[in-house]
Backbone as CSV, one residue per row, in Angstrom:
resi,resn,N_x,N_y,N_z,CA_x,CA_y,CA_z,C_x,C_y,C_z
1,MET,3.546,19.629,-0.418,4.226,20.365,-1.472,3.294,21.378,-2.116
2,ALA,2.015,20.998,-2.250,1.037,21.915,-2.823,0.931,23.181,-1.989
3,ALA,0.966,23.030,-0.663,0.902,24.204,0.211,2.135,25.083,0.027
4,GLY,3.303,24.455,-0.151,4.517,25.234,-0.356,4.477,26.025,-1.647
5,ILE,4.011,25.403,-2.730,3.915,26.106,-4.009,2.889,27.234,-3.925
6,ALA,1.774,26.979,-3.253,0.736,28.005,-3.133,1.229,29.202,-2.328
7,ASN,2.008,28.937,-1.278,2.468,30.026,-0.421,3.681,30.750,-0.994
8,VAL,4.632,30.003,-1.531,5.880,30.614,-2.002,5.702,31.266,-3.369
9,LEU,5.004,30.590,-4.291,4.862,31.083,-5.656,3.505,31.708,-5.937
10,ALA,2.642,31.754,-4.923,1.327,32.400,-5.039,0.459,31.745,-6.107
11,TRP,0.540,30.436,-6.233,-0.361,29.709,-7.117,-1.701,29.523,-6.423
12,PRO,-2.801,29.432,-7.176,-4.070,29.005,-6.573,-3.912,27.605,-5.991
13,PHE,-4.534,27.360,-4.852,-4.314,26.074,-4.190,-4.791,24.912,-5.047
14,SER,-5.873,25.106,-5.804,-6.368,24.014,-6.646,-5.331,23.625,-7.708
15,SER,-4.711,24.623,-8.339,-3.688,24.334,-9.345,-2.450,23.714,-8.709
16,ALA,-2.059,24.220,-7.527,-0.904,23.655,-6.834,-1.163,22.209,-6.428
17,LEU,-2.398,21.908,-6.016,-2.724,20.542,-5.621,-2.712,19.598,-6.820
18,VAL,-3.220,20.057,-7.952,-3.177,19.242,-9.174,-1.739,18.933,-9.559
19,PHE,-0.883,19.950,-9.495,0.522,19.714,-9.825,1.170,18.775,-8.825
20,GLY,0.873,18.935,-7.547,1.455,18.070,-6.530,1.093,16.614,-6.728
21,VAL,-0.134,16.359,-7.186,-0.566,14.981,-7.406,0.112,14.393,-8.639
22,LEU,0.154,15.145,-9.730,0.721,14.585,-10.966,2.230,14.385,-10.874
23,ILE,2.897,15.203,-10.067,4.353,15.074,-9.968,4.734,14.027,-8.929
24,ALA,3.753,13.483,-8.213,4.036,12.461,-7.198,4.401,11.128,-7.819
25,ALA,4.023,10.918,-9.078,4.280,9.627,-9.733,5.756,9.485,-10.054
26,THR,6.400,8.481,-9.469,7.815,8.230,-9.748,7.965,7.331,-10.973
27,ASP,9.069,7.523,-11.678,9.312,6.752,-12.905,10.820,6.533,-13.073
28,PRO,11.452,5.824,-12.131,12.915,5.687,-12.168,13.392,4.620,-13.140
29,ILE,13.017,4.758,-14.405,13.409,3.763,-15.407,14.920,3.698,-15.543
30,ALA,15.563,4.867,-15.551,17.022,4.890,-15.694,17.699,4.190,-14.522
31,VAL,17.176,4.379,-13.308,17.777,3.752,-12.132,17.621,2.237,-12.192
32,ILE,16.429,1.771,-12.573,16.193,0.332,-12.675,17.087,-0.289,-13.746
33,ALA,17.217,0.395,-14.883,18.090,-0.101,-15.946,19.538,-0.179,-15.468
34,MET,19.947,0.808,-14.675,21.303,0.801,-14.143,21.495,-0.356,-13.161
35,PHE,20.466,-0.619,-12.340,20.534,-1.756,-11.430,20.750,-3.057,-12.204
36,LYS,20.044,-3.204,-13.316,20.183,-4.414,-14.123,21.569,-4.510,-14.737
37,ASP,22.090,-3.381,-15.230,23.399,-3.398,-15.880,24.527,-3.677,-14.891
38,THR,24.382,-3.182,-13.669,25.451,-3.323,-12.675,25.260,-4.531,-11.770
39,GLY,24.170,-5.258,-11.963,23.963,-6.474,-11.181,23.422,-6.256,-9.791
40,ILE,22.901,-5.072,-9.500,22.318,-4.813,-8.176,20.950,-5.485,-8.111
41,LYS,20.790,-6.384,-7.173,19.544,-7.127,-7.039,19.031,-7.006,-5.606
42,GLY,18.099,-7.868,-5.255,17.640,-7.920,-3.885,16.539,-6.940,-3.575
43,ARG,16.466,-6.602,-2.300,15.336,-5.839,-1.794,15.290,-4.412,-2.327
44,LEU,16.445,-3.763,-2.471,16.469,-2.384,-2.946,15.853,-2.281,-4.327
45,ARG,16.275,-3.147,-5.219,15.719,-3.141,-6.573,14.226,-3.444,-6.552
46,LEU,13.811,-4.372,-5.696,12.389,-4.696,-5.583,11.584,-3.501,-5.090
47,LEU,12.123,-2.756,-4.114,11.421,-1.586,-3.589,11.244,-0.517,-4.662
48,VAL,12.302,-0.267,-5.433,12.225,0.752,-6.481,11.200,0.362,-7.541
49,GLU,11.248,-0.884,-7.985,10.321,-1.335,-9.020,8.880,-1.355,-8.512
50,SER,8.683,-1.806,-7.278,7.329,-1.893,-6.730,6.724,-0.512,-6.530
51,GLU,7.540,0.418,-6.034,7.027,1.775,-5.836,6.612,2.402,-7.159
52,THR,7.402,2.188,-8.180,7.085,2.744,-9.493,5.731,2.248,-9.981
53,LEU,5.508,0.954,-9.859,4.289,0.358,-10.382,3.059,0.812,-9.605
54,LEU,3.109,0.718,-8.277,1.943,1.031,-7.457,1.712,2.540,-7.364
55,ASN,2.795,3.304,-7.274,2.670,4.743,-7.137,2.047,5.369,-8.377
56,ASP,2.380,4.840,-9.551,1.818,5.376,-10.787,0.306,5.220,-10.814
57,GLY,-0.191,4.044,-10.422,-1.633,3.826,-10.431,-2.360,4.720,-9.449
58,VAL,-1.821,4.840,-8.237,-2.443,5.686,-7.220,-2.428,7.145,-7.648
59,ALA,-1.300,7.606,-8.195,-1.199,8.999,-8.622,-2.191,9.310,-9.734
60,ALA,-2.383,8.389,-10.665,-3.326,8.611,-11.756,-4.757,8.713,-11.235
61,VAL,-5.110,7.873,-10.260,-6.454,7.930,-9.679,-6.665,9.231,-8.919
62,LEU,-5.687,9.595,-8.082,-5.810,10.838,-7.326,-5.842,12.048,-8.246
63,PHE,-5.092,11.993,-9.346,-5.099,13.100,-10.296,-6.491,13.305,-10.877
64,THR,-7.171,12.219,-11.210,-8.524,12.323,-11.750,-9.472,12.938,-10.734
65,LEU,-9.374,12.493,-9.469,-10.257,13.023,-8.431,-9.980,14.498,-8.159
66,VAL,-8.693,14.850,-8.050,-8.344,16.245,-7.773,-8.719,17.134,-8.946
67,LEU,-8.553,16.633,-10.163,-8.909,17.421,-11.336,-10.418,17.671,-11.374
68,ASP,-11.210,16.659,-11.034,-12.661,16.845,-10.965,-13.024,17.869,-9.893
69,TRP,-12.321,17.812,-8.763,-12.593,18.766,-7.695,-12.212,20.181,-8.124
70,ALA,-11.089,20.322,-8.813,-10.638,21.643,-9.257,-11.593,22.250,-10.273
71,GLN,-12.254,21.409,-11.061,-13.194,21.896,-12.066,-14.590,22.110,-11.510
72,ALA,-14.839,21.621,-10.307,-16.185,21.695,-9.743,-16.554,23.141,-9.446
73,THR,-17.813,23.433,-9.565,-18.337,24.751,-9.251,-19.180,24.668,-7.991
74,GLY,-19.401,25.791,-7.378,-20.221,25.826,-6.182,-19.494,25.176,-5.022
75,GLU,-20.225,24.327,-4.262,-19.659,23.703,-3.085,-18.777,22.518,-3.447
76,GLY,-18.961,21.958,-4.656,-18.156,20.814,-5.052,-18.590,19.558,-4.335
77,ALA,-17.769,18.561,-4.370,-18.104,17.275,-3.782,-17.787,17.263,-2.297
78,THR,-18.622,16.542,-1.540,-18.399,16.373,-0.109,-17.350,15.292,0.115
79,PRO,-16.730,15.266,1.313,-15.752,14.199,1.591,-16.338,12.802,1.428
80,LEU,-17.616,12.622,1.799,-18.238,11.312,1.649,-18.348,10.926,0.179
81,GLN,-18.719,11.880,-0.653,-18.817,11.610,-2.087,-17.446,11.303,-2.681
82,VAL,-16.436,12.015,-2.227,-15.077,11.752,-2.715,-14.631,10.357,-2.314
83,GLY,-14.939,9.955,-1.066,-14.572,8.628,-0.604,-15.260,7.527,-1.392
84,LYS,-16.557,7.713,-1.647,-17.293,6.730,-2.442,-16.747,6.655,-3.863
85,SER,-16.428,7.805,-4.421,-15.884,7.829,-5.779,-14.529,7.134,-5.827
86,LEU,-13.700,7.321,-4.781,-12.385,6.690,-4.750,-12.508,5.168,-4.674
87,ILE,-13.408,4.688,-3.816,-13.595,3.241,-3.681,-14.130,2.643,-4.970
88,PHE,-15.125,3.303,-5.564,-15.710,2.811,-6.808,-14.680,2.826,-7.934
89,ASN,-13.918,3.909,-8.004,-12.938,4.070,-9.077,-11.827,3.042,-8.985
90,THR,-11.265,2.877,-7.795,-10.139,1.969,-7.633,-10.575,0.509,-7.617
91,GLY,-11.576,0.202,-6.790,-12.035,-1.184,-6.694,-12.579,-1.708,-8.002
92,GLY,-13.394,-0.903,-8.675,-13.938,-1.324,-9.961,-12.870,-1.499,-11.010
93,GLY,-11.865,-0.592,-11.004,-10.775,-0.710,-11.972,-9.963,-1.980,-11.763
94,ILE,-9.689,-2.308,-10.500,-8.922,-3.526,-10.206,-9.693,-4.767,-10.649
95,LEU,-10.984,-4.819,-10.335,-11.787,-5.984,-10.727,-11.882,-6.106,-12.248
96,MET,-12.022,-4.992,-12.931,-12.088,-5.014,-14.392,-10.777,-5.532,-14.978
97,GLY,-9.661,-5.084,-14.427,-8.370,-5.551,-14.910,-8.156,-7.035,-14.675
98,LEU,-8.564,-7.520,-13.501,-8.426,-8.947,-13.212,-9.281,-9.787,-14.154
99,ALA,-10.485,-9.296,-14.457,-11.359,-10.031,-15.373,-10.756,-10.097,-16.771
100,CYS,-10.271,-8.969,-17.277,-9.683,-8.951,-18.619,-8.389,-9.754,-18.670
101,GLY,-7.556,-9.619,-17.648,-6.315,-10.381,-17.625,-6.556,-11.875,-17.526
102,GLY,-7.546,-12.278,-16.700,-7.869,-13.691,-16.587,-8.387,-14.271,-17.890
103,ALA,-9.241,-13.500,-18.577,-9.755,-13.979,-19.859,-8.646,-14.121,-20.888
104,ALA,-7.745,-13.140,-20.938,-6.660,-13.187,-21.922,-5.690,-14.330,-21.649
105,ILE,-5.318,-14.525,-20.392,-4.364,-15.586,-20.083,-4.995,-16.951,-20.274
106,GLY,-6.328,-17.037,-20.072,-7.015,-18.298,-20.323,-6.986,-18.682,-21.794
107,VAL,-7.196,-17.690,-22.663,-7.147,-17.954,-24.101,-5.714,-18.234,-24.548
108,ALA,-4.742,-17.479,-23.998,-3.344,-17.663,-24.396,-2.837,-19.045,-24.011
109,GLY,-3.357,-19.619,-22.927,-2.916,-20.935,-22.508,-3.356,-22.058,-23.412
110,ARG,-4.226,-21.764,-24.372,-4.719,-22.791,-25.287,-3.953,-22.833,-26.608
111,THR,-2.929,-21.981,-26.731,-2.164,-21.952,-27.972,-0.676,-21.900,-27.659
112,LEU,0.144,-22.347,-28.599,1.599,-22.281,-28.471,2.207,-21.287,-29.455
113,ASP,1.355,-20.546,-30.156,1.817,-19.588,-31.160,2.102,-18.246,-30.493
114,HIS,3.368,-17.822,-30.511,3.723,-16.559,-29.866,3.083,-15.360,-30.561
115,LEU,2.731,-15.495,-31.839,2.076,-14.400,-32.555,0.617,-14.264,-32.156
116,VAL,0.089,-15.221,-31.427,-1.248,-15.119,-30.849,-1.159,-14.680,-29.390
117,GLU,-0.184,-15.196,-28.676,-0.048,-14.884,-27.254,0.277,-13.406,-27.033
118,THR,1.159,-12.857,-27.847,1.562,-11.462,-27.660,0.421,-10.478,-27.904
119,PRO,-0.348,-10.592,-29.015,-1.482,-9.678,-29.182,-2.518,-9.787,-28.063
120,LEU,-2.631,-10.955,-27.445,-3.574,-11.095,-26.339,-3.160,-10.237,-25.149
121,THR,-1.859,-10.096,-24.912,-1.418,-9.218,-23.829,-1.726,-7.757,-24.151
122,VAL,-1.619,-7.401,-25.436,-1.949,-6.035,-25.849,-3.439,-5.772,-25.675
123,VAL,-4.263,-6.726,-26.083,-5.710,-6.590,-25.944,-6.089,-6.468,-24.474
124,ALA,-5.447,-7.277,-23.625,-5.745,-7.220,-22.194,-5.365,-5.864,-21.608
125,ALA,-4.204,-5.338,-22.009,-3.728,-4.069,-21.462,-4.622,-2.907,-21.872
126,TYR,-4.837,-2.757,-23.171,-5.604,-1.615,-23.650,-7.109,-1.860,-23.554
127,GLY,-7.524,-3.104,-23.693,-8.942,-3.407,-23.551,-9.440,-3.158,-22.145
128,SER,-8.656,-3.559,-21.142,-9.061,-3.311,-19.759,-9.125,-1.822,-19.464
129,PHE,-8.177,-1.064,-20.028,-8.198,0.392,-19.821,-9.445,1.016,-20.440
130,LEU,-9.737,0.656,-21.671,-10.883,1.254,-22.363,-12.202,0.856,-21.703
131,LEU,-12.328,-0.399,-21.296,-13.548,-0.840,-20.635,-13.749,-0.127,-19.297
132,ALA,-12.676,-0.058,-18.519,-12.780,0.614,-17.223,-13.117,2.093,-17.401
133,ASP,-12.461,2.736,-18.339,-12.729,4.152,-18.581,-14.162,4.372,-19.060
134,HIS,-14.688,3.450,-19.844,-16.064,3.566,-20.340,-17.069,3.539,-19.196
135,PHE,-16.788,2.758,-18.171,-17.709,2.638,-17.036,-17.340,3.566,-15.887
136,GLY,-16.459,4.516,-16.128,-16.103,5.483,-15.101,-15.170,4.951,-14.046
137,LEU,-14.408,3.919,-14.345,-13.472,3.317,-13.402,-12.050,3.742,-13.741
138,SER,-11.099,3.322,-12.929,-9.710,3.685,-13.155,-9.103,2.786,-14.231
139,GLY,-8.843,3.352,-15.396,-8.226,2.584,-16.460,-6.802,2.191,-16.149
140,VAL,-6.070,3.058,-15.440,-4.680,2.760,-15.105,-4.599,1.559,-14.170
141,LEU,-5.419,1.553,-13.130,-5.399,0.426,-12.203,-5.911,-0.849,-12.864
142,ALA,-6.820,-0.714,-13.814,-7.283,-1.889,-14.547,-6.141,-2.512,-15.340
143,THR,-5.364,-1.683,-16.012,-4.227,-2.190,-16.778,-3.167,-2.785,-15.862
144,VAL,-2.902,-2.123,-14.732,-1.931,-2.649,-13.780,-2.370,-4.004,-13.240
145,SER,-3.657,-4.136,-12.908,-4.173,-5.405,-12.378,-4.085,-6.509,-13.426
146,ALA,-4.434,-6.178,-14.662,-4.323,-7.164,-15.732,-2.872,-7.599,-15.921
147,GLY,-1.955,-6.651,-15.839,-0.540,-6.983,-15.972,-0.041,-7.847,-14.826
148,PHE,-0.470,-7.528,-13.602,-0.094,-8.347,-12.454,-0.523,-9.801,-12.657
149,LEU,-1.778,-9.977,-13.056,-2.316,-11.326,-13.202,-1.609,-12.083,-14.327
150,MET,-1.468,-11.449,-15.466,-0.832,-12.124,-16.595,0.652,-12.374,-16.330
151,GLY,1.303,-11.460,-15.630,2.702,-11.658,-15.321,2.934,-12.831,-14.380
152,ASN,2.121,-12.931,-13.352,2.311,-13.994,-12.370,1.855,-15.352,-12.873
153,LEU,0.844,-15.383,-13.738,0.346,-16.665,-14.232,1.012,-17.117,-15.527
154,GLY,1.555,-16.167,-16.282,2.091,-16.552,-17.583,3.503,-16.116,-17.857
155,VAL,3.775,-14.806,-17.773,5.050,-14.281,-18.266,6.196,-14.558,-17.308
156,LEU,6.006,-14.282,-16.023,7.104,-14.379,-15.070,7.101,-15.674,-14.276
157,ARG,6.147,-16.540,-14.519,6.083,-17.795,-13.790,7.148,-18.762,-14.321
158,GLU,7.499,-19.752,-13.489,8.472,-20.744,-13.919,8.010,-21.401,-15.206
159,ARG,8.955,-21.674,-16.080,8.634,-22.104,-17.444,7.791,-23.367,-17.479
160,GLU,8.023,-24.305,-16.563,7.267,-25.554,-16.628,5.861,-25.404,-16.087
161,HIS,5.588,-24.289,-15.353,4.271,-24.091,-14.770,3.514,-22.921,-15.401
162,GLY,4.149,-22.149,-16.267,3.495,-20.997,-16.865,2.471,-21.389,-17.910
163,LEU,1.558,-20.451,-18.186,0.498,-20.695,-19.157,0.885,-20.246,-20.560
164,LEU,2.040,-19.604,-20.704,2.525,-19.212,-22.016,3.637,-20.160,-22.447
165,SER,3.815,-20.289,-23.755,4.907,-21.112,-24.267,6.242,-20.439,-23.974
166,SER,7.305,-21.220,-24.015,8.628,-20.682,-23.727,9.004,-19.582,-24.723
167,HIS,8.778,-19.823,-26.002,9.095,-18.807,-27.017,8.173,-17.609,-26.877
168,GLY,6.904,-17.866,-26.567,5.954,-16.774,-26.397,6.315,-15.882,-25.226
169,ARG,6.822,-16.477,-24.139,7.211,-15.704,-22.965,8.364,-14.758,-23.311
170,ASP,9.361,-15.253,-23.990,10.500,-14.406,-24.372,10.070,-13.315,-25.352
171,PHE,9.181,-13.667,-26.271,8.730,-12.690,-27.270,7.899,-11.591,-26.617
172,VAL,7.041,-11.967,-25.658,6.219,-10.982,-24.955,7.095,-10.000,-24.183
173,MET,8.103,-10.502,-23.497,8.995,-9.627,-22.737,9.721,-8.650,-23.646
174,ALA,10.231,-9.153,-24.780,10.947,-8.279,-25.719,10.005,-7.253,-26.338
175,PHE,8.788,-7.679,-26.652,7.825,-6.765,-27.274,7.480,-5.616,-26.338
176,TRP,7.189,-5.924,-25.079,6.769,-4.866,-24.164,7.935,-3.980,-23.745
177,GLU,9.133,-4.513,-23.760,10.293,-3.668,-23.492,10.452,-2.621,-24.596
178,PHE,10.265,-3.051,-25.838,10.341,-2.111,-26.955,9.161,-1.139,-26.940
179,ALA,7.958,-1.633,-26.604,6.780,-0.765,-26.544,6.947,0.303,-25.471
180,THR,7.553,-0.057,-24.349,7.806,0.920,-23.285,8.739,2.020,-23.759
181,PHE,9.777,1.632,-24.480,10.726,2.617,-25.015,10.034,3.578,-25.974
182,ILE,9.198,3.045,-26.868,8.496,3.886,-27.833,7.541,4.841,-27.127
183,ALA,6.788,4.328,-26.141,5.816,5.158,-25.426,6.506,6.297,-24.686
184,ASN,7.599,6.007,-23.992,8.322,7.054,-23.275,8.897,8.088,-24.235
185,SER,9.397,7.642,-25.376,9.946,8.576,-26.366,8.866,9.502,-26.901
186,LEU,7.687,8.967,-27.174,6.592,9.784,-27.690,6.124,10.802,-26.658
187,ILE,6.098,10.394,-25.378,5.685,11.321,-24.326,6.623,12.515,-24.271
188,PHE,7.926,12.265,-24.303,8.897,13.365,-24.249,8.810,14.217,-25.512
189,LEU,8.531,13.608,-26.646,8.365,14.378,-27.873,7.151,15.286,-27.786
190,LEU,6.039,14.774,-27.282,4.821,15.569,-27.152,5.001,16.719,-26.170
191,ILE,5.660,16.451,-25.042,5.859,17.521,-24.070,6.791,18.589,-24.640
192,GLY,7.783,18.172,-25.439,8.667,19.147,-26.068,7.924,20.026,-27.062
193,LEU,7.054,19.421,-27.872,6.262,20.206,-28.822,5.311,21.152,-28.106
194,THR,4.775,20.704,-26.957,3.842,21.550,-26.206,4.560,22.726,-25.566
195,VAL,5.684,22.457,-24.910,6.426,23.520,-24.239,6.975,24.525,-25.243
196,ALA,7.304,24.053,-26.447,7.842,24.957,-27.460,6.851,26.038,-27.860
197,GLY,5.559,25.759,-27.714,4.541,26.741,-28.080,4.036,27.569,-26.927
198,ILE,4.671,27.473,-25.757,4.234,28.200,-24.565,5.218,29.321,-24.262
199,ARG,4.714,30.477,-23.916,5.572,31.584,-23.503,6.176,31.260,-22.142
200,LEU,7.492,31.366,-22.037,8.193,30.985,-20.823,8.386,32.129,-19.839
201,ASP,7.877,33.323,-20.164,8.099,34.449,-19.275,7.198,34.403,-18.047
202,GLY,6.179,33.532,-18.052,5.288,33.451,-16.894,5.914,32.689,-15.734
203,LEU,6.729,31.698,-16.020,7.362,30.881,-14.984,8.844,30.802,-15.309
204,GLY,9.628,31.579,-14.595,11.055,31.659,-14.895,11.862,30.576,-14.216
205,LEU,13.177,30.624,-14.451,14.089,29.631,-13.899,14.085,29.618,-12.369
206,PRO,14.063,30.782,-11.687,14.013,30.733,-10.211,12.796,29.981,-9.678
207,SER,11.646,30.169,-10.316,10.447,29.465,-9.865,10.578,27.967,-10.078
208,ILE,11.157,27.575,-11.219,11.351,26.144,-11.495,12.301,25.531,-10.473
209,LEU,13.379,26.243,-10.122,14.318,25.735,-9.127,13.652,25.591,-7.766
210,ILE,12.791,26.536,-7.407,12.061,26.431,-6.139,11.172,25.195,-6.131
211,ILE,10.492,24.961,-7.248,9.623,23.794,-7.346,10.427,22.506,-7.244
212,VAL,11.601,22.473,-7.900,12.457,21.281,-7.819,12.881,21.028,-6.380
213,MET,13.255,22.086,-5.653,13.654,21.924,-4.260,12.489,21.418,-3.407
214,LEU,11.298,21.928,-3.663,10.121,21.469,-2.920,9.827,20.001,-3.202
215,VAL,10.033,19.580,-4.452,9.832,18.171,-4.802,10.830,17.296,-4.057
216,LEU,12.095,17.724,-3.984,13.115,16.948,-3.283,12.833,16.882,-1.789
217,VAL,12.398,18.004,-1.218,12.074,18.022,0.215,10.877,17.123,0.499
218,ARG,9.871,17.199,-0.364,8.702,16.339,-0.180,9.089,14.866,-0.290
219,ARG,9.985,14.557,-1.204,10.456,13.175,-1.357,11.167,12.712,-0.091
220,ALA,11.973,13.583,0.503,12.679,13.230,1.733,11.702,12.972,2.873
221,PHE,10.673,13.807,2.981,9.681,13.633,4.031,8.795,12.417,3.784
222,THR,8.854,11.867,2.589,8.117,10.632,2.291,8.953,9.401,2.614
223,VAL,10.221,9.415,2.227,11.061,8.225,2.349,11.530,8.002,3.781
224,TYR,12.176,8.997,4.371,12.840,8.778,5.659,11.866,8.523,6.817
225,PRO,10.782,9.273,6.969,9.847,8.943,8.063,9.198,7.567,7.913
226,LEU,8.874,7.168,6.672,8.292,5.837,6.473,9.290,4.742,6.829
227,CYS,10.530,4.928,6.437,11.557,3.940,6.782,11.806,3.910,8.292
228,LEU,11.681,5.060,8.939,11.880,5.128,10.387,10.861,4.286,11.134
229,MET,9.656,4.176,10.582,8.614,3.383,11.225,9.006,1.907,11.333
230,PHE,9.840,1.425,10.429,10.222,0.011,10.416,11.647,-0.210,10.929
231,ARG,12.209,0.809,11.609,13.615,0.750,12.001,13.896,-0.401,12.954
232,ARG,12.985,-0.743,13.841,13.201,-1.780,14.845,12.508,-3.091,14.486
233,THR,12.180,-3.275,13.230,11.521,-4.497,12.790,12.427,-5.236,11.807
234,ARG,11.983,-6.416,11.409,12.776,-7.181,10.444,12.681,-6.604,9.038
235,TRP,11.805,-5.627,8.844,11.668,-4.962,7.549,12.489,-3.674,7.483
236,ALA,13.385,-3.476,8.440,14.186,-2.250,8.478,14.984,-2.083,7.184
237,ILE,15.059,-0.851,6.723,15.778,-0.522,5.490,17.067,0.206,5.857
238,PRO,18.230,-0.267,5.407,19.504,0.405,5.726,19.498,1.854,5.250
239,TYR,20.304,2.678,5.941,20.327,4.100,5.613,20.811,4.345,4.194
240,ARG,21.781,3.570,3.738,22.286,3.805,2.391,21.217,3.484,1.346
241,ASP,20.352,2.500,1.625,19.244,2.218,0.720,18.220,3.343,0.740
242,GLN,18.023,3.950,1.900,17.095,5.077,1.996,17.571,6.246,1.142
243,HIS,18.878,6.490,1.142,19.421,7.580,0.318,19.171,7.312,-1.173
244,ILE,19.294,6.046,-1.581,19.043,5.693,-2.981,17.562,5.862,-3.307
245,LEU,16.707,5.470,-2.397,15.268,5.630,-2.617,14.897,7.111,-2.741
246,TRP,15.572,7.958,-1.958,15.273,9.392,-2.032,15.767,9.988,-3.344
247,TRP,17.025,9.790,-3.652,17.600,10.411,-4.851,17.126,9.699,-6.121
248,GLY,16.701,8.449,-6.002,16.254,7.689,-7.163,14.784,7.832,-7.478
249,GLY,14.091,8.732,-6.789,12.668,8.942,-7.081,12.467,9.851,-8.275
250,LEU,12.929,9.413,-9.439,12.847,10.224,-10.650,11.402,10.366,-11.117
251,ARG,11.125,11.486,-11.773,9.833,11.695,-12.422,10.023,11.547,-13.920
252,GLY,8.969,11.041,-14.599,9.130,10.761,-16.019,7.862,10.854,-16.814
253,ALA,7.607,9.815,-17.601,6.568,9.864,-18.623,5.174,10.097,-18.048
254,LEU,4.848,9.458,-16.927,3.494,9.600,-16.396,3.219,11.029,-15.951
255,SER,4.176,11.658,-15.268,3.985,13.047,-14.847,3.785,13.963,-16.053
256,LEU,4.578,13.745,-17.104,4.424,14.552,-18.312,3.086,14.280,-18.981
257,GLY,2.689,13.015,-19.027,1.410,12.674,-19.633,0.233,13.281,-18.887
258,LEU,0.268,13.251,-17.563,-0.811,13.854,-16.773,-0.829,15.371,-16.939
259,ALA,0.353,15.975,-17.050,0.399,17.423,-17.270,-0.246,17.788,-18.601
260,LEU,0.011,16.988,-19.634,-0.603,17.246,-20.934,-2.097,16.965,-20.923
261,ALA,-2.551,16.118,-19.999,-3.966,15.747,-19.954,-4.842,16.815,-19.327
262,ARG,-4.259,17.816,-18.757,-5.057,18.888,-18.159,-5.838,19.618,-19.235
263,PRO,-7.135,19.876,-19.004,-7.943,20.606,-19.990,-7.375,21.995,-20.268
264,LEU,-7.500,22.433,-21.491,-6.977,23.741,-21.882,-7.678,24.884,-21.160
265,SER,-8.910,24.639,-20.713,-9.691,25.701,-20.090,-9.294,25.977,-18.648
266,LEU,-8.573,25.070,-18.023,-8.230,25.258,-16.620,-7.124,26.300,-16.461
267,PRO,-7.204,27.109,-15.401,-6.180,28.142,-15.192,-4.836,27.542,-14.814
268,TRP,-3.762,28.286,-15.122,-2.391,27.931,-14.770,-1.932,26.656,-15.460
269,ARG,-2.577,26.274,-16.543,-2.188,25.041,-17.218,-0.772,25.133,-17.773
270,ASN,-0.448,26.264,-18.420,0.888,26.415,-19.005,1.983,26.349,-17.949
271,ASP,1.739,26.990,-16.791,2.736,26.951,-15.728,2.926,25.533,-15.203
272,ILE,1.834,24.788,-15.118,1.927,23.413,-14.636,2.729,22.554,-15.615
273,VAL,2.489,22.729,-16.913,3.231,21.969,-17.922,4.714,22.310,-17.874
274,ILE,5.048,23.594,-17.785,6.446,24.008,-17.733,7.112,23.482,-16.462
275,ALA,6.403,23.569,-15.327,6.965,23.086,-14.066,7.202,21.580,-14.120
276,ALA,6.256,20.846,-14.689,6.429,19.397,-14.813,7.621,19.070,-15.694
277,PHE,7.767,19.784,-16.801,8.903,19.555,-17.694,10.218,19.871,-16.991
278,GLY,10.232,20.930,-16.187,11.445,21.293,-15.460,11.839,20.244,-14.430
279,VAL,10.852,19.734,-13.679,11.132,18.720,-12.665,11.615,17.424,-13.314
280,VAL,10.952,17.019,-14.387,11.352,15.789,-15.075,12.744,15.940,-15.679
281,SER,13.037,17.095,-16.254,14.372,17.320,-16.825,15.441,17.236,-15.745
282,PHE,15.181,17.836,-14.583,16.135,17.753,-13.473,16.305,16.307,-13.029
283,SER,15.208,15.560,-12.954,15.275,14.166,-12.522,16.151,13.342,-13.451
284,VAL,15.921,13.508,-14.754,16.632,12.680,-15.726,18.088,13.107,-15.850
285,LEU,18.335,14.415,-15.968,19.682,14.895,-16.261,20.575,14.979,-15.033
286,VAL,20.016,15.312,-13.893,20.831,15.486,-12.687,20.783,14.237,-11.810
287,GLU,19.591,13.862,-11.370,19.489,12.698,-10.487,19.910,11.408,-11.199
288,GLY,19.426,11.248,-12.430,19.747,10.025,-13.157,21.226,9.883,-13.453
289,LEU,21.869,10.981,-13.883,23.281,10.903,-14.264,24.210,10.822,-13.061
290,THR,23.776,11.330,-11.913,24.627,11.268,-10.718,24.379,10.022,-9.875
291,MET,23.403,9.206,-10.241,23.119,8.009,-9.468,24.306,7.031,-9.415
292,PRO,25.035,6.776,-10.527,26.209,5.888,-10.415,27.237,6.383,-9.401
293,LEU,27.465,7.701,-9.354,28.409,8.254,-8.384,27.925,8.022,-6.960
294,LEU,26.623,8.225,-6.723,26.072,8.013,-5.389,26.173,6.541,-4.988
295,LEU,25.900,5.644,-5.920,26.017,4.217,-5.633,27.454,3.842,-5.270
296,ARG,28.404,4.446,-5.969,29.805,4.152,-5.686,30.211,4.712,-4.320
297,ILE,29.757,5.925,-4.015,30.100,6.539,-2.726,29.534,5.724,-1.564
298,LEU,28.335,5.190,-1.748,27.680,4.432,-0.685,28.136,2.979,-0.620
299,GLY,29.035,2.588,-1.513,29.631,1.267,-1.422,28.857,0.148,-2.083
300,PHE,27.999,0.462,-3.047,27.263,-0.586,-3.742,28.139,-1.281,-4.781
301,PHE,29.157,-0.583,-5.306,30.065,-1.163,-6.285,31.343,-1.587,-5.576
302,PRO,31.942,-2.700,-5.996,33.244,-3.079,-5.424,34.308,-2.065,-5.808
303,LYS,35.328,-1.945,-4.984,36.361,-0.932,-5.217,37.095,-1.148,-6.531
304,SER,37.169,-2.361,-6.987,37.876,-2.641,-8.234,37.070,-2.290,-9.458
305,ALA,35.723,-1.990,-9.300,34.871,-1.687,-10.452,35.153,-0.305,-10.967
């Protein structure tokens, strides 16, 4: 997609690559919420949720590496240096997250007070991020790893075997659901305030539409060829599920957050922010709102619904 933007819209390749990485993060919150409301379960829902979680962490790591490369002067980093940095960044972040999550869940298992258990999850989430970032590791992957560990050992485990109390488990789930809503709302508010102060004559509507089409084409080239690889195996994905995976690859808070994280000194920053806002708006307003119709056409809902 970066090559398409560079060739069609004449963007510098470094800026196009930064945008391509930040817009790769999927955030289909609306689709997942719709699955829950309509009772759609099973493998399709698992694929959407899993892709969201893992893709966000990978995109954040790649964004950091590409941003460092775009800011580099002279010859920049060699492929070997980039590879070492990627291994150190990802591996160290995962280990840091597991350590923080293990420590938090160990302490939470010694109390039955939900007002103690819930703050421990917050400390694990943000503490792992801050520690990893301090040591030059991936804070996003650290938080994801801590969440994986705490979720499997405490929050999502069977009630009789979990390390959290029954009331604490329900309270933690409700707290983080509300925290997610607040965080996403703030991200959209910040991007709106940022775009409001940017002149829009540099990147017009035709350019935004071209970028949206390139994002959709790139999504298709990601979903269908990967599914084709498993067509003759027991992991084969039905065609109607592939269509949902393609159209349900919404972009959201993480893409907007990464766009805002670009340094002010880097070239084409305003165009990248506007393009990210345009793609996310299309995802939420068009893809998100038409998803129920697509589900009905593909036969996911009973005819009487």
